[in-house]
Backbone of each chain as ProteinMPNN parsed JSONL, in Angstrom:
{"seq_chain_A": "DTGVSQDPRHKITKRGQNVTFRCDPISEHNRLYWYRQTLGQGPEFLTYFQNEAQLEKSRLLSDRFSAERPKGSFSTLEIQRTEQGDSAMYLCASSLRREGTGEQFFGPGTRLTVL", "coords_chain_A": {"N_chain_A": [[22.381, -101.893, -67.381], [21.942, -98.27, -66.871], [22.762, -96.71, -64.439], [24.398, -95.641, -61.637], [27.254, -97.258, -60.712], [28.928, -99.705, -58.439], [31.957, -101.418, -57.565], [33.845, -103.321, -55.387], [31.016, -104.922, -54.593], [30.891, -106.07, -51.825], [33.295, -106.008, -49.472], [35.954, -107.996, -47.512], [38.318, -107.204, -45.105], [41.314, -107.507, -43.541], [42.607, -105.864, -40.774], [44.557, -103.338, -41.125], [45.358, -103.736, -43.899], [45.085, -102.53, -47.373], [42.444, -101.09, -48.996], [41.002, -100.71, -52.159], [38.245, -99.017, -53.594], [35.885, -98.885, -56.577], [33.929, -96.494, -58.535], [31.449, -95.975, -61.019], [29.918, -93.368, -62.626], [27.044, -92.197, -63.709], [26.932, -91.743, -67.208], [26.76, -89.423, -68.33], [27.075, -87.571, -66.386], [28.78, -85.013, -64.587], [29.516, -84.529, -62.079], [30.74, -85.947, -59.193], [30.689, -87.945, -56.224], [31.662, -89.23, -52.89], [30.331, -90.863, -50.133], [30.104, -91.993, -46.803], [28.012, -94.659, -45.084], [27.137, -95.601, -41.867], [25.6, -97.829, -39.702], [22.195, -97.22, -39.072], [22.637, -94.396, -39.513], [22.633, -91.565, -41.21], [23.689, -90.697, -44.779], [27.35, -89.864, -45.034], [28.891, -87.317, -46.12], [32.154, -87.26, -47.933], [33.988, -86.32, -49.789], [34.148, -84.702, -53.11], [33.947, -84.643, -56.719], [34.32, -82.763, -59.834], [34.271, -83.093, -63.06], [37.356, -84.205, -63.612], [38.554, -82.895, -61.479], [39.048, -82.622, -58.086], [37.188, -81.019, -55.944], [36.537, -80.542, -53.09], [37.764, -82.074, -50.367], [38.175, -81.584, -47.798], [36.292, -83.293, -45.801], [37.499, -85.685, -45.949], [38.157, -88.589, -44.023], [40.46, -88.979, -42.757], [43.802, -89.105, -43.215], [44.499, -91.391, -44.305], [42.491, -91.872, -46.488], [41.761, -91.514, -49.295], [41.119, -90.083, -52.582], [40.354, -90.446, -56.099], [39.876, -89.193, -59.574], [40.684, -89.87, -62.227], [40.219, -89.438, -65.186], [37.99, -88.154, -65.447], [35.978, -89.701, -65.578], [35.275, -92.757, -64.291], [35.752, -93.149, -60.67], [38.081, -93.629, -57.851], [38.005, -94.705, -54.535], [40.218, -95.107, -52.113], [41.342, -96.683, -48.958], [43.869, -96.54, -46.85], [45.714, -98.778, -44.7], [43.563, -100.125, -42.976], [41.278, -99.883, -40.461], [39.204, -100.865, -37.697], [37.277, -99.459, -37.035], [36.651, -98.567, -39.727], [34.937, -99.879, -40.983], [31.912, -99.981, -42.666], [29.315, -98.49, -44.951], [30.027, -97.807, -48.07], [29.299, -95.136, -50.162], [28.533, -94.108, -53.573], [27.891, -91.398, -55.622], [26.453, -89.743, -58.296], [25.914, -86.604, -60.118], [24.654, -84.078, -62.544], [25.728, -80.808, -62.86], [23.982, -78.504, -61.632], [22.517, -75.465, -60.408], [21.352, -75.342, -57.136], [20.139, -77.946, -57.364], [19.168, -80.82, -55.571], [19.487, -83.26, -56.441], [20.97, -86.179, -56.339], [22.376, -89.188, -57.588], [22.597, -92.186, -56.658], [24.648, -94.925, -56.155], [24.9, -98.729, -55.389], [26.426, -99.078, -53.505], [29.442, -100.003, -51.762], [30.089, -102.391, -49.21], [32.003, -102.34, -46.594], [33.808, -104.358, -44.399], [35.876, -104.514, -41.911], [38.149, -106.825, -40.295]], "CA_chain_A": [[21.804, -100.532, -66.608], [22.536, -97.197, -66.866], [22.646, -96.067, -63.124], [25.862, -95.738, -61.035], [27.751, -98.889, -60.446], [30.411, -99.498, -57.565], [32.665, -102.498, -57.267], [33.022, -104.516, -55.341], [29.705, -104.798, -53.72], [31.269, -106.341, -50.541], [34.703, -106.327, -49.218], [36.244, -108.227, -46.139], [39.357, -107.535, -45.126], [41.893, -107.35, -42.262], [42.899, -104.514, -40.059], [46.11, -102.778, -41.62], [45.341, -104.155, -45.204], [44.587, -101.197, -48.075], [41.6, -101.656, -49.915], [40.285, -99.724, -53.097], [36.823, -99.105, -54.415], [35.563, -98.031, -57.768], [32.709, -96.048, -58.965], [31.252, -95.644, -62.561], [28.672, -92.527, -62.296], [26.031, -92.138, -64.952], [27.857, -91.337, -67.972], [26.912, -87.823, -68.928], [26.97, -86.67, -65.131], [30.264, -84.479, -64.428], [30.024, -84.484, -60.666], [30.642, -87.51, -58.617], [30.658, -87.72, -54.814], [31.667, -90.37, -51.908], [29.897, -90.896, -48.674], [30.298, -93.164, -46.004], [27.115, -94.643, -44.132], [27.205, -96.413, -40.916], [24.267, -98.356, -39.311], [21.337, -96.15, -38.298], [22.874, -93.115, -39.648], [22.712, -91.045, -42.907], [25.32, -90.843, -45.51], [28.16, -88.773, -44.566], [29.727, -86.752, -47.224], [33.545, -87.607, -47.582], [34.435, -86.068, -50.933], [33.561, -84.82, -54.412], [34.861, -84.363, -58.202], [33.558, -82.09, -61.157], [35.181, -83.648, -63.997], [38.54, -84.787, -62.943], [39.059, -82.062, -60.501], [38.527, -82.797, -56.553], [36.864, -79.806, -55.624], [36.139, -80.646, -51.721], [38.532, -83.07, -49.444], [38.527, -81.687, -46.414], [35.825, -83.978, -45.021], [37.674, -86.891, -45.683], [37.887, -88.808, -42.501], [41.7, -88.918, -41.955], [44.991, -88.696, -44.285], [44.388, -92.826, -45.153], [41.568, -91.642, -47.074], [42.195, -90.767, -50.764], [40.174, -90.559, -53.929], [41.031, -90.07, -57.543], [39.019, -89.477, -60.851], [41.517, -89.467, -63.37], [39.906, -89.01, -66.546], [36.752, -87.488, -65.303], [34.798, -90.455, -65.627], [35.036, -93.373, -62.918], [36.603, -92.794, -59.624], [38.343, -94.735, -56.89], [38.49, -94.481, -53.075], [41.157, -95.841, -51.403], [41.604, -96.533, -47.755], [45.041, -97.386, -46.411], [45.871, -99.299, -43.206], [42.189, -100.057, -42.421], [40.977, -100.148, -39.021], [38.005, -101.776, -37.632], [36.056, -98.207, -37.366], [36.241, -98.007, -40.938], [33.818, -100.771, -41.369], [30.932, -99.118, -42.991], [28.718, -98.689, -46.354], [30.81, -96.591, -48.865], [28.478, -94.778, -51.279], [29.075, -93.248, -54.624], [26.586, -90.714, -56.345], [26.934, -88.557, -59.584], [24.845, -85.677, -60.718], [24.887, -82.945, -63.386], [26.054, -79.493, -62.144], [22.828, -77.477, -61.751], [22.215, -74.756, -59.531], [20.377, -75.295, -56.374], [19.483, -78.928, -57.372], [19.642, -81.785, -54.462], [19.314, -84.672, -56.876], [22.28, -87.099, -56.511], [22.011, -90.667, -58.057], [23.381, -93.258, -55.788], [25.029, -96.372, -56.429], [24.034, -99.656, -54.602], [27.372, -99.103, -52.609], [30.222, -101.11, -51.244], [29.902, -102.723, -47.875], [33.422, -102.902, -45.929], [34.032, -104.901, -43.3], [37.304, -104.708, -41.335], [38.419, -107.653, -39.182]], "C_chain_A": [[22.62, -99.467, -66.634], [22.857, -96.239, -65.646], [24.106, -96.332, -62.758], [26.228, -97.082, -60.693], [28.886, -98.685, -59.317], [30.639, -101.148, -57.614], [34.072, -102.359, -56.421], [31.529, -104.221, -54.429], [29.96, -105.152, -52.126], [32.812, -106.571, -50.385], [34.836, -106.611, -47.531], [37.644, -108.023, -46.146], [40.261, -107.196, -43.748], [42.483, -106.478, -41.76], [44.479, -104.442, -40.754], [46.304, -102.847, -43.111], [44.659, -102.761, -45.72], [43.402, -101.996, -48.716], [41.272, -100.191, -51.084], [38.836, -99.848, -53.692], [36.562, -98.556, -55.737], [34.119, -97.617, -57.854], [32.529, -95.655, -60.339], [29.975, -94.748, -62.395], [28.285, -92.754, -63.82], [26.98, -91.334, -66.044], [28.0, -89.866, -68.626], [27.07, -86.992, -67.548], [28.393, -86.193, -65.059], [30.423, -84.433, -63.059], [29.911, -85.906, -60.1], [31.289, -87.288, -57.034], [30.81, -89.034, -54.11], [31.027, -90.093, -50.798], [30.006, -92.121, -48.142], [28.805, -93.298, -45.197], [27.264, -95.823, -43.066], [25.86, -96.973, -40.485], [23.623, -97.408, -38.373], [21.862, -94.74, -38.579], [22.602, -92.662, -41.226], [23.705, -91.03, -43.475], [25.932, -89.544, -44.858], [28.901, -88.416, -45.771], [31.607, -86.73, -47.046], [34.162, -86.384, -48.717], [33.751, -85.903, -52.454], [34.3, -83.937, -55.497], [33.858, -83.323, -59.059], [34.802, -82.195, -62.113], [36.271, -84.462, -63.105], [39.171, -84.108, -61.649], [38.404, -82.401, -59.157], [38.497, -81.576, -56.028], [36.831, -79.615, -53.895], [36.92, -81.785, -50.94], [38.55, -82.787, -48.325], [37.726, -82.534, -45.348], [36.08, -85.411, -45.093], [38.054, -87.347, -44.227], [39.482, -88.954, -41.987], [42.538, -89.003, -43.474], [44.964, -90.39, -44.871], [43.53, -92.821, -46.191], [42.24, -90.85, -48.621], [41.287, -91.171, -51.804], [40.627, -89.712, -55.301], [39.863, -90.126, -58.55], [40.046, -88.858, -62.115], [41.472, -88.817, -64.757], [38.332, -88.52, -66.554], [35.532, -88.397, -65.329], [34.716, -91.451, -64.273], [35.947, -92.769, -61.819], [37.025, -93.789, -58.66], [38.456, -94.124, -55.665], [39.424, -95.564, -52.44], [41.519, -95.641, -49.648], [43.044, -97.325, -47.411], [44.918, -97.621, -45.01], [44.465, -99.308, -42.533], [42.255, -100.257, -40.955], [39.348, -100.618, -39.031], [36.687, -100.619, -37.451], [35.796, -97.828, -38.815], [35.372, -98.776, -41.476], [32.33, -99.978, -41.599], [30.595, -99.093, -44.524], [29.505, -97.378, -47.04], [29.72, -96.281, -50.441], [29.016, -93.806, -52.154], [27.92, -92.541, -55.16], [27.258, -89.646, -57.384], [25.528, -87.84, -59.702], [25.492, -84.874, -61.75], [25.085, -81.75, -62.66], [24.93, -78.569, -62.64], [22.427, -76.872, -60.543], [21.02, -75.011, -58.425], [19.439, -76.986, -56.317], [20.285, -79.935, -56.342], [19.531, -83.156, -55.14], [20.602, -85.404, -57.303], [21.832, -88.408, -57.045], [23.038, -91.573, -57.369], [23.611, -94.477, -56.362], [24.569, -97.475, -55.156], [25.258, -99.579, -53.237], [28.507, -100.33, -52.169], [30.272, -101.328, -50.04], [31.604, -102.986, -47.572], [33.173, -103.502, -44.667], [35.604, -105.391, -42.974], [37.559, -105.789, -39.982], [39.399, -107.346, -38.025]], "O_chain_A": [[23.835, -99.561, -66.464], [23.188, -95.074, -65.863], [24.868, -97.059, -63.395], [25.387, -97.933, -60.407], [29.621, -97.698, -59.284], [29.728, -101.972, -57.686], [35.036, -101.625, -56.637], [31.284, -103.242, -53.724], [29.303, -104.576, -51.259], [33.443, -107.285, -51.165], [34.296, -106.008, -46.603], [38.297, -108.547, -47.047], [39.677, -106.532, -42.892], [43.265, -106.066, -42.617], [45.306, -105.35, -40.829], [47.202, -102.198, -43.647], [43.964, -102.019, -45.026], [43.373, -103.21, -48.915], [41.325, -98.994, -50.8], [38.459, -100.886, -54.236], [37.22, -97.539, -55.955], [33.218, -98.274, -57.333], [33.427, -95.001, -60.869], [28.953, -95.331, -62.032], [28.904, -93.259, -64.757], [27.683, -90.387, -65.692], [28.949, -89.338, -69.205], [27.187, -85.769, -67.631], [29.247, -86.976, -65.475], [31.593, -84.278, -62.71], [29.149, -86.793, -60.485], [32.241, -86.548, -56.79], [30.19, -89.989, -54.577], [31.151, -88.935, -50.398], [30.014, -93.171, -48.786], [28.345, -92.276, -44.688], [27.508, -96.957, -43.478], [24.906, -96.44, -41.051], [24.079, -96.914, -37.342], [21.474, -93.87, -37.799], [22.41, -93.411, -42.184], [24.747, -91.315, -42.886], [25.369, -88.57, -44.359], [29.516, -89.289, -46.384], [32.174, -86.206, -46.087], [34.868, -85.517, -48.202], [32.989, -86.744, -52.931], [34.985, -82.927, -55.329], [32.661, -83.234, -58.786], [35.901, -81.647, -62.036], [36.032, -85.177, -62.132], [40.052, -84.602, -60.945], [37.174, -82.455, -59.143], [39.52, -81.001, -55.656], [37.114, -78.501, -53.456], [36.192, -82.768, -51.077], [38.946, -83.666, -47.56], [38.167, -82.623, -44.202], [35.352, -86.27, -44.595], [38.239, -86.511, -43.342], [39.665, -89.039, -40.773], [42.005, -88.97, -44.583], [45.48, -90.553, -45.977], [43.675, -93.762, -46.972], [42.985, -89.883, -48.783], [40.781, -92.285, -51.936], [41.124, -88.588, -55.384], [38.974, -90.969, -58.428], [40.087, -87.764, -62.68], [42.245, -88.033, -65.307], [37.619, -88.533, -67.558], [34.37, -88.029, -65.16], [34.158, -91.018, -63.265], [36.817, -91.948, -62.111], [36.364, -94.825, -58.601], [38.989, -93.015, -55.625], [39.178, -96.769, -52.378], [41.906, -94.568, -49.185], [43.248, -98.51, -47.678], [44.248, -96.944, -44.23], [44.241, -98.541, -41.597], [43.22, -100.75, -40.371], [38.555, -100.702, -39.969], [35.494, -100.834, -37.66], [34.957, -96.992, -39.15], [34.931, -98.402, -42.563], [31.754, -99.437, -40.655], [31.393, -99.571, -45.33], [29.539, -96.233, -46.59], [29.517, -97.008, -51.414], [29.748, -92.879, -51.808], [26.867, -93.178, -55.137], [28.272, -88.96, -57.261], [24.407, -88.295, -59.474], [26.714, -84.91, -61.896], [24.435, -81.732, -61.614], [24.9, -78.003, -63.733], [22.006, -77.581, -59.629], [19.846, -74.898, -58.778], [18.478, -77.245, -55.593], [21.507, -79.986, -56.202], [19.486, -84.157, -54.425], [21.165, -85.258, -58.388], [20.642, -88.632, -56.826], [24.237, -91.557, -57.645], [22.753, -95.033, -57.047], [23.989, -97.092, -54.14], [24.959, -99.994, -52.117], [28.23, -101.519, -52.328], [30.568, -100.292, -49.444], [32.301, -103.729, -48.263], [32.287, -103.067, -43.93], [36.291, -106.257, -43.515], [37.178, -105.519, -38.843], [39.545, -108.155, -37.108]]}, "seq_chain_B": "RKEVEQDPGPFNVPEGATVAFNCTYSNSASQSFFWYRQDCRKEPKLLMSVYSSGNEDGRFTAQLNRASQYISLLIRDSKLSDSATYLCVVLENAGNMLTFGGGTRLMVKP", "coords_chain_B": {"N_chain_B": [[26.24, -80.562, -31.476], [24.288, -81.885, -33.752], [24.288, -81.269, -37.606], [22.004, -81.706, -39.058], [19.185, -83.104, -37.865], [16.987, -85.33, -36.77], [14.021, -86.912, -35.689], [14.786, -90.745, -34.961], [12.724, -92.724, -34.875], [11.453, -96.007, -34.413], [8.365, -94.95, -36.548], [5.379, -96.659, -36.042], [2.645, -97.296, -37.837], [-0.739, -97.809, -39.066], [-1.921, -98.994, -42.203], [-3.341, -96.698, -44.409], [-3.232, -94.415, -42.463], [-2.326, -91.096, -41.398], [1.066, -89.631, -41.12], [3.375, -87.651, -40.089], [6.735, -86.344, -40.382], [9.312, -84.692, -38.65], [12.195, -82.455, -38.947], [14.883, -80.698, -38.15], [17.5, -77.973, -38.841], [20.912, -76.635, -38.546], [22.358, -74.549, -39.744], [21.672, -71.769, -40.636], [22.342, -70.461, -43.132], [21.875, -72.257, -45.048], [20.802, -73.479, -48.539], [18.882, -75.184, -49.819], [16.478, -77.662, -49.668], [15.593, -81.063, -49.055], [13.871, -84.127, -49.114], [14.857, -87.563, -48.841], [14.649, -90.913, -49.863], [15.038, -93.969, -48.326], [15.307, -97.458, -48.838], [15.542, -100.594, -47.031], [18.701, -101.836, -47.111], [19.256, -100.482, -49.438], [19.803, -98.253, -52.034], [20.101, -94.39, -51.094], [17.127, -92.436, -52.211], [16.07, -89.522, -54.081], [13.178, -88.112, -52.909], [11.487, -85.697, -52.899], [11.884, -82.291, -53.443], [11.871, -79.463, -50.843], [10.296, -76.537, -50.709], [9.709, -73.124, -49.391], [7.021, -72.307, -49.756], [5.943, -74.38, -49.262], [5.051, -78.035, -50.594], [3.68, -80.219, -52.732], [3.514, -83.613, -53.473], [1.354, -85.881, -54.591], [0.569, -88.048, -52.601], [2.177, -86.915, -50.837], [3.622, -84.45, -48.755], [5.562, -81.482, -48.386], [6.912, -78.922, -46.155], [8.646, -76.059, -45.284], [10.35, -74.204, -42.707], [12.183, -71.284, -42.89], [12.533, -69.397, -40.751], [12.515, -70.954, -38.354], [14.048, -72.973, -38.818], [13.174, -75.64, -39.756], [11.897, -78.583, -41.159], [9.414, -80.146, -42.749], [7.815, -83.48, -43.67], [4.504, -84.509, -44.654], [2.729, -87.703, -44.82], [0.097, -88.965, -46.275], [-2.78, -91.159, -46.011], [-1.11, -93.906, -45.928], [0.699, -96.437, -47.394], [1.405, -99.768, -47.332], [3.81, -100.243, -48.842], [5.041, -97.769, -48.493], [7.008, -97.968, -46.113], [10.109, -97.429, -45.178], [12.892, -95.563, -44.763], [13.168, -92.335, -44.144], [15.076, -89.722, -45.141], [16.377, -86.611, -43.871], [17.632, -83.712, -45.7], [20.122, -80.999, -46.586], [21.353, -78.981, -48.534], [24.352, -77.301, -48.906], [27.387, -75.419, -48.901], [27.777, -73.802, -51.065], [26.269, -74.925, -52.721], [27.5, -77.675, -53.22], [27.357, -79.956, -51.429], [25.742, -82.586, -49.879], [24.164, -82.579, -46.898], [22.924, -85.012, -44.538], [20.247, -86.118, -42.696], [20.051, -88.411, -39.788], [17.956, -90.016, -40.333], [14.592, -91.196, -40.369], [12.538, -93.943, -39.188], [9.93, -95.562, -41.014], [7.402, -97.639, -40.57], [4.865, -99.261, -41.787], [1.634, -100.991, -41.428], [-0.192, -103.539, -42.131]], "CA_chain_B": [[24.989, -80.694, -32.16], [24.318, -82.698, -35.314], [23.81, -80.026, -38.475], [20.526, -82.159, -39.113], [18.753, -83.273, -36.586], [15.833, -86.124, -36.976], [13.731, -88.167, -34.49], [14.956, -91.532, -35.811], [11.656, -93.465, -34.797], [10.662, -95.824, -35.517], [6.969, -94.64, -36.255], [4.871, -97.815, -36.644], [1.063, -96.707, -38.162], [-1.53, -98.668, -39.83], [-2.312, -98.505, -43.462], [-4.226, -95.603, -44.382], [-2.847, -93.306, -41.602], [-1.649, -89.788, -41.781], [1.967, -89.699, -40.375], [4.418, -86.707, -39.934], [7.799, -86.447, -39.876], [10.163, -83.249, -38.483], [13.614, -82.234, -39.109], [15.482, -79.419, -37.777], [18.907, -78.042, -39.366], [21.562, -75.575, -37.496], [23.083, -73.837, -40.553], [21.284, -70.8, -41.376], [22.654, -70.113, -44.57], [21.389, -73.414, -45.986], [20.117, -73.275, -49.395], [18.119, -75.872, -50.338], [16.343, -78.744, -48.781], [15.014, -82.252, -49.894], [13.645, -85.177, -48.622], [15.356, -88.605, -49.626], [13.828, -92.07, -49.184], [16.124, -95.311, -48.356], [14.711, -98.729, -48.244], [16.405, -101.491, -46.562], [19.834, -102.142, -47.758], [19.333, -99.98, -50.799], [20.594, -96.665, -51.798], [19.176, -93.34, -51.174], [16.752, -91.943, -53.771], [15.442, -88.1, -54.079], [11.663, -88.032, -52.913], [10.842, -84.427, -53.026], [12.392, -81.122, -52.897], [11.389, -78.841, -50.048], [10.351, -75.064, -50.702], [9.11, -72.406, -48.323], [5.73, -72.297, -50.044], [5.411, -75.744, -49.585], [4.898, -78.164, -52.201], [2.884, -81.474, -52.764], [3.521, -84.928, -55.01], [0.219, -86.904, -54.612], [0.2, -88.148, -50.96], [3.313, -86.469, -49.989], [3.393, -82.7, -48.573], [6.561, -81.071, -47.647], [6.994, -77.707, -45.671], [9.941, -75.331, -44.66], [10.01, -72.793, -42.218], [13.228, -70.814, -42.688], [12.666, -68.836, -39.567], [12.556, -71.794, -37.279], [15.052, -73.991, -39.716], [12.497, -76.508, -39.427], [11.391, -78.912, -42.261], [8.409, -81.401, -42.478], [7.005, -84.278, -44.443], [3.497, -85.281, -44.313], [2.152, -88.672, -45.641], [-1.153, -89.137, -46.341], [-3.138, -92.563, -46.628], [0.041, -94.514, -45.962], [0.549, -97.654, -47.96], [2.622, -100.78, -46.973], [5.132, -99.529, -49.603], [6.147, -96.37, -47.953], [7.734, -98.604, -45.284], [11.221, -97.055, -45.414], [13.792, -94.528, -43.907], [13.185, -90.902, -44.801], [15.988, -88.78, -45.123], [16.003, -85.086, -44.497], [18.579, -83.421, -46.479], [20.145, -79.705, -46.579], [22.015, -78.758, -49.563], [25.483, -76.489, -48.187], [28.542, -75.356, -49.125], [27.602, -73.204, -52.436], [25.625, -76.224, -53.647], [28.267, -78.899, -53.491], [27.546, -80.667, -50.686], [24.378, -82.614, -49.115], [24.09, -83.064, -45.444], [21.843, -85.62, -44.356], [20.02, -86.127, -41.233], [20.167, -89.735, -39.286], [16.798, -90.792, -41.071], [13.391, -91.547, -39.721], [12.318, -95.058, -40.129], [8.687, -95.737, -40.936], [6.983, -98.934, -40.736], [3.03, -99.362, -42.417], [1.23, -102.178, -41.211], [-1.838, -104.055, -42.718]], "C_chain_B": [[25.089, -81.194, -33.76], [23.76, -81.075, -36.398], [22.245, -80.42, -38.88], [20.089, -83.071, -38.465], [17.02, -84.105, -36.92], [15.281, -87.006, -35.926], [13.765, -89.626, -35.44], [13.813, -92.571, -35.85], [11.913, -94.73, -34.354], [8.828, -95.441, -35.407], [6.402, -96.054, -36.808], [3.291, -97.495, -36.767], [0.584, -97.794, -39.014], [-1.759, -98.144, -41.16], [-3.352, -97.588, -43.435], [-4.187, -94.395, -43.234], [-2.023, -92.177, -41.775], [-0.184, -89.791, -40.702], [2.899, -88.54, -40.865], [5.841, -86.662, -39.56], [8.464, -84.831, -39.674], [11.568, -83.445, -38.745], [14.057, -80.871, -38.688], [17.203, -79.126, -38.309], [19.581, -76.658, -38.737], [22.25, -74.521, -38.338], [22.086, -72.692, -41.537], [21.217, -70.02, -42.817], [22.527, -71.262, -45.34], [20.584, -73.174, -47.326], [18.777, -73.871, -50.015], [17.72, -77.064, -49.554], [15.368, -79.877, -49.601], [14.57, -83.562, -48.724], [13.946, -86.577, -49.553], [14.519, -90.044, -49.022], [14.947, -93.323, -49.385], [15.139, -96.603, -48.044], [15.601, -99.586, -47.846], [17.499, -101.976, -47.361], [19.737, -101.614, -49.368], [19.864, -98.587, -50.564], [19.615, -95.637, -51.577], [18.623, -92.912, -52.454], [15.682, -90.783, -53.181], [13.799, -88.695, -54.257], [11.091, -86.968, -53.639], [11.855, -83.132, -52.676], [11.603, -80.315, -51.786], [11.306, -77.225, -50.346], [9.707, -74.389, -49.64], [7.866, -72.478, -48.423], [5.129, -73.307, -49.878], [5.041, -76.598, -50.834], [4.407, -79.844, -51.633], [3.091, -82.356, -53.822], [2.607, -85.76, -54.258], [0.087, -86.913, -53.159], [1.371, -87.43, -50.061], [3.373, -84.825, -49.84], [4.915, -82.45, -47.958], [6.721, -79.53, -47.372], [8.445, -77.34, -45.244], [9.846, -74.157, -44.278], [11.411, -72.36, -41.963], [13.618, -70.152, -41.319], [13.243, -69.869, -38.3], [13.541, -72.957, -37.559], [14.292, -75.365, -39.406], [12.013, -77.11, -40.932], [10.652, -80.213, -41.753], [8.128, -82.243, -43.63], [5.893, -84.763, -43.821], [3.363, -86.504, -45.698], [0.983, -89.16, -45.465], [-1.654, -90.626, -46.836], [-1.974, -93.092, -46.778], [-0.357, -95.893, -46.563], [1.911, -98.392, -47.468], [4.107, -100.504, -47.629], [5.62, -98.312, -49.125], [6.879, -96.912, -46.619], [9.293, -98.103, -45.979], [11.678, -96.186, -44.688], [13.672, -93.543, -44.929], [14.184, -90.08, -44.028], [15.986, -87.542, -44.993], [17.552, -84.459, -44.786], [18.76, -81.727, -46.8], [21.164, -79.95, -47.569], [22.867, -77.296, -49.106], [26.53, -76.259, -49.236], [28.621, -75.074, -51.059], [26.824, -74.274, -53.311], [26.273, -77.42, -53.896], [27.999, -79.875, -52.508], [26.079, -80.987, -50.16], [24.719, -83.093, -47.855], [23.012, -83.638, -45.342], [21.8, -86.03, -42.937], [20.201, -87.82, -40.957], [18.957, -90.494, -39.819], [15.488, -90.874, -40.254], [12.801, -92.915, -40.529], [10.696, -95.013, -39.918], [8.456, -97.015, -41.284], [5.344, -98.938, -40.881], [3.006, -100.478, -41.941], [0.024, -102.482, -41.46], [-2.638, -103.786, -41.224]], "O_chain_B": [[25.866, -80.85, -34.65], [23.08, -80.128, -36.003], [21.384, -79.549, -39.001], [20.775, -84.093, -38.505], [16.044, -83.434, -37.255], [16.016, -87.787, -35.321], [13.032, -89.759, -36.42], [13.842, -93.341, -36.81], [12.923, -94.66, -33.655], [8.16, -95.63, -34.39], [6.854, -96.553, -37.839], [2.678, -97.447, -35.7], [1.332, -98.579, -39.597], [-1.803, -96.924, -41.317], [-4.212, -97.622, -42.555], [-5.075, -93.544, -43.183], [-0.945, -92.348, -42.345], [-0.394, -89.957, -39.5], [3.169, -88.51, -42.065], [6.137, -86.949, -38.4], [8.156, -83.912, -40.433], [12.061, -84.573, -38.754], [13.349, -79.925, -39.035], [18.044, -80.012, -38.157], [18.862, -75.697, -38.462], [22.745, -73.577, -37.723], [21.853, -72.757, -42.744], [20.381, -69.295, -43.355], [23.136, -71.255, -46.411], [19.534, -72.564, -47.123], [17.864, -73.241, -50.549], [18.55, -77.525, -48.771], [14.602, -79.616, -50.528], [15.082, -83.7, -47.613], [13.467, -86.745, -50.675], [13.924, -90.126, -47.947], [15.563, -93.542, -50.428], [14.345, -96.642, -47.104], [16.704, -99.38, -48.354], [17.182, -102.583, -48.384], [20.106, -102.293, -50.326], [20.21, -97.978, -49.552], [18.424, -95.848, -51.802], [19.232, -92.925, -53.524], [14.838, -90.899, -52.293], [13.299, -89.363, -55.162], [10.413, -87.07, -54.661], [12.52, -83.118, -51.64], [10.406, -80.592, -51.859], [12.37, -76.627, -50.192], [9.077, -75.119, -48.875], [7.263, -72.704, -47.374], [3.945, -73.426, -50.195], [4.769, -76.081, -51.918], [4.664, -80.431, -50.582], [2.899, -82.007, -54.987], [3.051, -86.361, -53.28], [-0.411, -85.979, -52.532], [1.414, -87.421, -48.83], [3.169, -84.079, -50.797], [5.363, -83.214, -47.104], [6.664, -78.814, -48.372], [9.282, -78.18, -44.912], [9.46, -73.192, -44.937], [11.987, -72.859, -40.996], [14.731, -70.279, -40.81], [14.157, -69.61, -37.516], [13.823, -73.786, -36.694], [14.927, -76.193, -38.752], [11.76, -76.308, -41.83], [10.956, -81.01, -40.866], [8.212, -81.655, -44.708], [5.952, -85.336, -42.734], [3.664, -86.411, -46.889], [0.778, -89.832, -44.455], [-1.14, -91.216, -47.786], [-1.51, -92.84, -47.89], [-1.44, -96.435, -46.344], [3.03, -97.917, -47.272], [5.205, -100.545, -47.074], [6.735, -97.926, -49.478], [7.418, -95.989, -46.009], [9.577, -98.38, -47.144], [10.926, -95.844, -43.776], [13.918, -93.66, -46.13], [14.223, -89.806, -42.829], [15.575, -86.984, -46.01], [18.51, -84.775, -44.08], [17.777, -81.108, -47.205], [21.824, -80.989, -47.535], [22.213, -76.264, -48.953], [26.522, -76.854, -50.313], [29.172, -75.718, -51.952], [26.885, -74.309, -54.54], [25.781, -78.226, -54.686], [28.56, -80.926, -52.815], [25.261, -80.084, -49.981], [25.548, -83.995, -47.736], [22.018, -83.137, -45.867], [22.74, -86.241, -42.17], [20.493, -88.504, -41.938], [19.02, -91.719, -39.708], [15.676, -90.377, -39.143], [12.622, -93.094, -41.734], [10.192, -94.544, -38.897], [9.12, -97.576, -42.156], [4.676, -98.559, -39.919], [4.034, -101.151, -41.879], [-0.887, -101.76, -41.056], [-3.844, -104.008, -41.122]]}, "name": "protein", "num_of_chains": 2, "seq": "DTGVSQDPRHKITKRGQNVTFRCDPISEHNRLYWYRQTLGQGPEFLTYFQNEAQLEKSRLLSDRFSAERPKGSFSTLEIQRTEQGDSAMYLCASSLRREGTGEQFFGPGTRLTVLRKEVEQDPGPFNVPEGATVAFNCTYSNSASQSFFWYRQDCRKEPKLLMSVYSSGNEDGRFTAQLNRASQYISLLIRDSKLSDSATYLCVVLENAGNMLTFGGGTRLMVKP"}
């Protein structure tokens, strides 16, 4: 499968624990995005990378959230000291940098449940 | 006020019906507009782009009214397989960020 992959697909954790999610984009895509989606809502933009540079991170929900893409390939999203309100689907997407295009290819997501 | 607003539905329609969804956006500087489709428990996928001149792809027609900041999607001859959530999407921040509406749920019944 050459699409976007995410791991794990499901994560159950206790409040206060740290969690890390991984995203592997489509191999030739230089842009990688993270979104959060809660039930009944559309995806909410969190951050994005162009190659290894994180070009937008002001939409990260709090300083407990951080993301990296150290070699411009896969990315990780970490949530520290998880709270029940962090329970959601975390989606990763990738794209090629093209002006005006809105096509991003999404992975299947990681569903986080914080108990 | 949300940046992209949609009626959440659900829209329950019989097979063969024509159904229309609307969406409004708040940022007049928004550059590009799209409809994405999301099946239950699946990831969103691009359905079509939306142009001021209107565009059609088979049974689907999208329209943009920049003056009213309004986007529409028309589905003709609905199929059972059209049942999904349709997300109105705006490209912002110099083309770097997609802003999604909350989605409109469509259920097509036999």
